[in-house]
C-alpha positions in Angstrom: 121.9 107.4 108.3 121.2 111.0 108.4 121.9 111.5 105.0 119.7 108.8 103.8 117.6 109.9 100.9 114.7 107.6 102.5 114.4 108.4 105.4 111.2 108.2 107.5 109.5 108.6 111.0 108.9 104.5 111.9 111.1 102.3 111.9 110.9 99.3 108.4 109.4 97.0 110.7 105.9 99.5 111.4 105.3 100.1 107.5 105.7 96.5 106.7 102.6 96.1 109.4 101.0 99.0 108.6 98.1 96.7 107.3 97.6 95.0 110.4 94.5 96.7 112.6 95.4 96.9 116.3 91.5 97.1 117.2 90.5 94.4 114.4 93.3 91.8 115.9 92.5 92.2 119.5 88.6 92.3 118.7 89.8 88.8 117.0 91.8 87.1 119.7 88.7 87.7 121.7 86.2 86.2 119.5 88.3 83.4 119.7 89.0 83.8 124.2 92.3 84.9 123.6 92.2 88.0 126.0 90.7 86.1 128.9 93.0 86.4 131.8 95.3 88.7 130.1 96.5 92.3 131.9 98.9 93.9 129.1 100.0 91.3 126.6 97.3 91.3 124.5 96.8 89.7 121.1 98.2 92.4 118.8 101.3 92.9 120.8 101.7 88.8 121.1 101.5 88.4 117.4 104.0 91.8 116.5 106.3 90.3 119.1 106.1 87.1 117.3 106.2 88.5 114.0 109.5 90.4 114.9 110.9 87.2 116.1 109.9 85.3 112.8 111.3 87.5 110.6 114.5 87.7 112.5 115.1 84.2 112.6 115.6 84.2 115.9 115.8 80.7 117.5 114.7 81.3 121.3 113.2 83.2 124.4 115.9 84.4 125.2 117.1 85.9 121.9 113.8 87.5 121.5 114.3 89.1 124.9 117.4 90.1 124.3 116.9 91.9 121.1 114.1 93.2 121.6 115.3 95.0 124.7 117.7 96.6 122.7 115.6 98.0 120.5 112.9 99.5 123.3 112.7 102.4 122.5 112.0 102.1 118.9 109.7 99.2 119.1 107.1 102.0 121.3 106.3 103.3 117.6 105.0 100.0 116.7 103.2 99.9 119.1 104.4 97.8 121.2 105.1 99.1 125.4 106.8 97.1 127.1 109.1 94.4 126.2 107.6 90.9 127.3 109.7 88.6 129.6 110.5 85.4 128.3 107.8 83.5 131.1 105.6 86.1 129.4 105.6 84.9 125.5 105.7 80.8 126.5 103.0 81.2 128.5 101.0 83.2 125.4 102.0 80.5 122.8 100.2 78.1 125.2 97.3 79.2 126.1 96.1 82.0 123.2 94.2 79.4 120.8 96.4 79.1 117.7 92.5 79.0 115.3 93.6 83.7 116.1 96.7 83.3 114.3 94.9 81.6 111.5 91.8 83.9 111.5 94.4 87.2 111.1 95.6 84.9 108.6 92.8 84.7 106.5 91.6 88.1 106.5 94.9 89.3 105.9 94.9 87.4 102.6 90.9 88.5 102.1 92.8 92.0 102.2 95.7 91.4 99.4 94.4 88.5 97.3 93.9 91.0 94.5 97.3 92.4 94.9 99.0 89.6 94.8 96.6 87.9 91.4 98.0 91.4 89.7 102.0 90.6 89.6 101.9 89.1 86.8 106.1 89.2 86.3 106.0 85.8 88.4 102.4 84.8 88.1 102.6 84.1 84.7 99.9 85.4 82.1 98.6 82.0 80.7 94.7 82.2 80.9 94.5 79.0 82.0 96.5 80.3 85.5 93.6 82.2 86.6 91.4 79.2 86.7 94.1 76.4 88.1 94.4 75.8 92.1 97.8 73.7 93.3 97.6 71.0 96.3 100.3 69.4 98.0 101.5 69.0 101.8 104.9 69.2 103.6 105.9 68.1 106.8 107.8 69.7 109.2 109.9 67.7 111.5 109.8 67.6 115.2 112.0 66.1 117.9 108.9 64.8 120.1 106.7 61.7 118.4 104.2 62.8 122.0 102.8 66.3 120.2 102.3 65.2 116.3 102.9 61.2 115.0 105.8 60.3 113.2 106.4 59.0 109.9 109.2 56.5 109.3 111.8 55.5 111.8 115.7 57.0 111.8 118.1 55.3 109.6 120.2 54.9 113.3 118.9 54.9 115.8 115.7 53.6 114.8 113.3 55.5 116.8 110.3 57.4 115.5 110.2 60.9 115.1 107.2 63.3 115.2 106.5 65.5 112.6 103.5 67.8 111.5 102.4 68.4 107.9 100.8 71.3 106.1 98.7 70.7 103.9 97.7 73.7 101.6 95.9 74.9 98.4 97.5 78.0 96.2 95.9 80.0 93.7 98.6 79.7 90.8 97.8 83.8 89.7 98.9 84.5 93.7 101.4 82.1 95.0 100.8 82.0 98.2 98.5 79.7 100.4 94.8 80.4 100.5 93.6 77.4 102.5 96.0 75.5 105.0 95.1 72.7 107.4 97.5 71.3 110.1 97.8 67.4 110.9 99.9 64.8 112.2 102.6 63.3 109.8 101.4 60.2 109.2 98.2 61.4 107.9 97.0 60.4 104.1 97.2 63.5 102.2 93.9 62.7 100.1 91.9 64.6 102.3 92.5 68.0 100.9 91.1 66.9 98.3 87.4 68.4 98.3 85.2 68.2 95.1 82.7 70.8 96.9 85.0 73.1 97.3 86.5 72.7 93.9 83.8 75.8 91.3 83.2 75.1 88.2 85.3 75.7 85.7 88.4 75.6 88.1 91.7 73.5 87.5 93.3 71.4 90.1 97.2 70.0 89.4 98.1 67.4 92.1 100.1 65.6 92.9 100.0 61.8 92.8 99.0 60.8 95.9 96.0 62.5 95.8 94.5 59.9 93.2 91.3 58.5 94.5 88.3 57.5 91.6 84.6 58.7 93.2 86.9 62.0 94.2 87.8 61.6 90.5 84.1 61.5 89.4 82.7 63.9 91.8 85.3 66.7 90.3 83.9 66.1 86.9 80.8 66.2 88.0 81.1 69.8 89.0 82.6 70.7 85.6 86.2 70.6 87.4 89.8 69.6 85.3 92.6 67.4 87.3 95.5 66.9 86.5 98.1 64.8 88.4 100.7 62.1 87.8 100.3 58.0 87.5 101.3 55.5 89.4 102.5 52.7 88.4 99.7 50.2 89.9 96.9 51.3 88.5 94.5 49.3 86.7 92.7 50.4 83.9 90.9 49.2 80.5 92.0 50.7 77.7 89.3 52.4 75.3 91.6 54.9 72.6 95.3 55.0 72.3 97.1 56.8 69.6 100.9 58.4 69.1 102.3 61.9 68.0 105.6 61.1 66.0 108.2 63.8 65.2 109.7 64.1 61.8 112.5 61.5 62.7 109.8 59.1 63.9 110.3 59.4 67.9 107.2 59.9 69.8 106.5 62.7 71.2 102.8 61.6 73.1 101.0 59.5 73.5 97.1 59.6 74.0 94.7 57.4 75.7 91.3 57.0 77.4 90.8 55.1 79.6 88.2 53.1 82.3 89.1 52.7 85.7 87.0 50.1 87.6 86.3 49.8 91.0 83.9 49.7 93.7 81.2 50.3 91.1 82.7 53.2 90.1 83.6 53.6 86.3 85.8 57.0 86.1 86.3 57.4 82.2 89.8 59.8 81.8 92.6 60.4 79.6 96.2 59.2 79.9 99.2 61.4 78.4 102.6 60.5 77.6 105.4 62.4 77.1 109.2 62.5 77.4 110.7 64.1 79.5 114.3 66.0 79.0 115.9 67.5 82.0 119.5 68.9 81.7 122.0 66.5 82.5 119.6 63.9 83.2 118.6 60.5 81.0 115.0 61.2 79.3 112.6 59.7 80.9 108.6 59.0 79.9 105.7 60.9 82.4 102.4 59.8 82.3 99.7 62.2 83.4 96.2 61.7 84.4 93.1 64.2 83.7 89.4 64.5 82.7 89.9 66.8 80.2 89.7 65.7 76.4 89.7 69.4 74.9 92.7 71.0 76.0 96.1 70.8 74.3 98.2 67.7 74.9 101.6 70.5 75.6 98.6 72.7 77.9 97.7 69.7 79.5 102.0 69.2 80.6 102.3 72.8 80.9 99.5 72.6 83.7 101.0 69.8 85.4 105.0 71.9 85.4 103.4 74.5 87.4 102.7 72.0 90.4 106.4 73.2 91.3 105.1 76.5 92.4 104.0 75.3 95.4 107.3 73.4 96.1 109.0 76.6 95.9 106.7 78.6 98.2 107.5 75.2 100.8 110.7 75.6 99.9 111.5 79.3 100.1 109.1 79.6 103.4 111.9 76.8 105.1 115.0 78.6 103.8 114.0 82.0 105.4 111.8 81.1 108.4 112.8 79.6 111.6 111.1 76.8 111.4 113.9 74.2 112.7 113.9 75.6 116.3 110.2 76.4 118.0 109.7 79.1 121.0 106.8 76.3 122.7 106.6 72.2 123.2 103.5 72.5 122.7 100.9 71.9 119.8 99.3 75.2 120.6 102.9 76.9 120.5 103.9 75.4 117.3 100.7 75.7 115.4 101.2 79.8 116.6 104.8 79.9 115.5 103.8 78.4 111.7 100.8 80.7 111.0 102.7 83.6 111.8 105.7 81.8 110.1 102.7 81.9 106.6 101.9 85.7 108.0 105.6 86.5 107.6 105.8 85.1 104.3 102.6 86.6 103.0 103.3 90.2 104.2 106.5 89.6 102.4 105.0 88.7 99.1 103.0 91.6 100.3 105.5 93.9 99.8 107.6 92.1 96.9 104.8 92.8 94.4 104.5 96.2 95.5 107.4 96.8 94.1 109.2 98.3 90.5 112.2 96.7 91.0 113.3 93.1 90.5 113.9 91.2 94.1 114.2 87.8 95.1 112.1 86.5 97.3 115.3 85.3 99.3 117.3 88.5 99.0 114.1 90.4 100.1 113.9 88.5 103.0 117.5 89.4 103.9 117.2 93.1 103.0 114.6 93.2 105.3 116.1 91.5 108.0 119.1 93.7 108.0 116.9 97.2 108.0 114.4 95.9 110.4 114.4 98.7 112.7 115.8 101.8 110.5 114.3 104.7 109.8 113.9 104.5 106.5 110.9 104.8 104.2 110.2 100.6 103.0 109.3 101.7 98.8 111.5 104.2 97.9 114.1 102.2 99.7 113.5 98.7 98.3 113.2 100.5 94.9 116.3 102.0 95.1 118.4 100.6 97.8 122.0 101.0 96.0 122.2 104.8 96.3 121.3 105.2 100.4 123.5 102.0 100.8 126.5 104.2 99.2 125.4 107.2 101.6 125.9 104.9 103.9 129.6 103.9 102.9 130.6 107.6 102.1 129.1 108.3 106.1 131.8 105.3 107.9 134.3 107.2 105.8 134.1 110.4 106.7 133.4 109.3 110.5 136.1 111.3 112.3 138.8 108.7 113.8 138.3 108.2 117.3 140.5 110.0 120.1 141.9 107.0 122.1 143.7 109.1 124.9 140.3 111.3 125.8 138.1 108.5 126.0 140.9 106.5 128.3 140.5 110.2 130.6 137.0 109.6 130.6 136.8 106.4 132.4 139.1 107.1 134.7 137.6 109.8 136.3 134.1 107.8 135.8 
């Protein structure tokens, strides 16, 4: 790597975490009760160890310890003076409160959300995107049902698996989690739809699991627009019904104004039905529900389709980080690993938005993993990696042949 045009005096990992302030993070840990009875493995070292493990996709404490021992000299340059033992990391995951890692995530998010929202290449430029928030949840399956109550049963054994449900809110123009809550997998999603958390003129896109007339009425009173998918079982009275046809006499959109009546609530809403056409699939009718009566029907459909963004984020996290194996069995350890995974995802998203070269998140995560402890300039390397890769191959090709006899002779003398 001596010929590298991007050589730097600090490993890539050290540059990736440069926005993490040690003193500030240790103080966060102390405030959350994470520094009691701690001699050397403080909150900052714990965070860096877990981040290293998550980015490198290690599956066990043994693998973490072995890999860090091999890189012990380089780890000194990022602030880890001593490789933690498996027992030390296990104890810390059980004892140090997960609220500390939650605070680190939110502090990092607040410091960098402007950078993320400025990346219009992946976030879009429509005016309403700046006002759009998306709510959804994903379930992470666990082996035990004792910690977090599961939902459903294994089709063959009949045993119920545990699961932790991650409830999330994202801003469409940022693409990362701005609010996260953990519950058991059996918890209903609708508790996350808190009207008081939304501001005047905001838009929220959500799945039909969040349908709640009382909350929809409160959102309407706060001038917050919601867009969701209809449930077939909903009962309502039709006030207005009209249809848009194309020149061939086929329906393009159907628009209805309806009123839902339940428990003394009369909620007036708009139903927009359109033909959803996907390649290789038969066309189907999709009905959307909203409290907005002014936006064009095409815009309402486009807003709901942006819901894919949060689904893609969940998929991105599950595909690129180790959430099938956990470094501890307690609820606290599981939550810590999820928070650290979200921090790793946020750090890589910040890097992705800062680069001129277009990277897929998966490609960037893989490349970071490969060069994690190399002494490369993070920004210049990831903007121009091809030239450096060529030099690396040339270096290997120019290496002198190995003198096997000399090596054998040296070994026989020892």
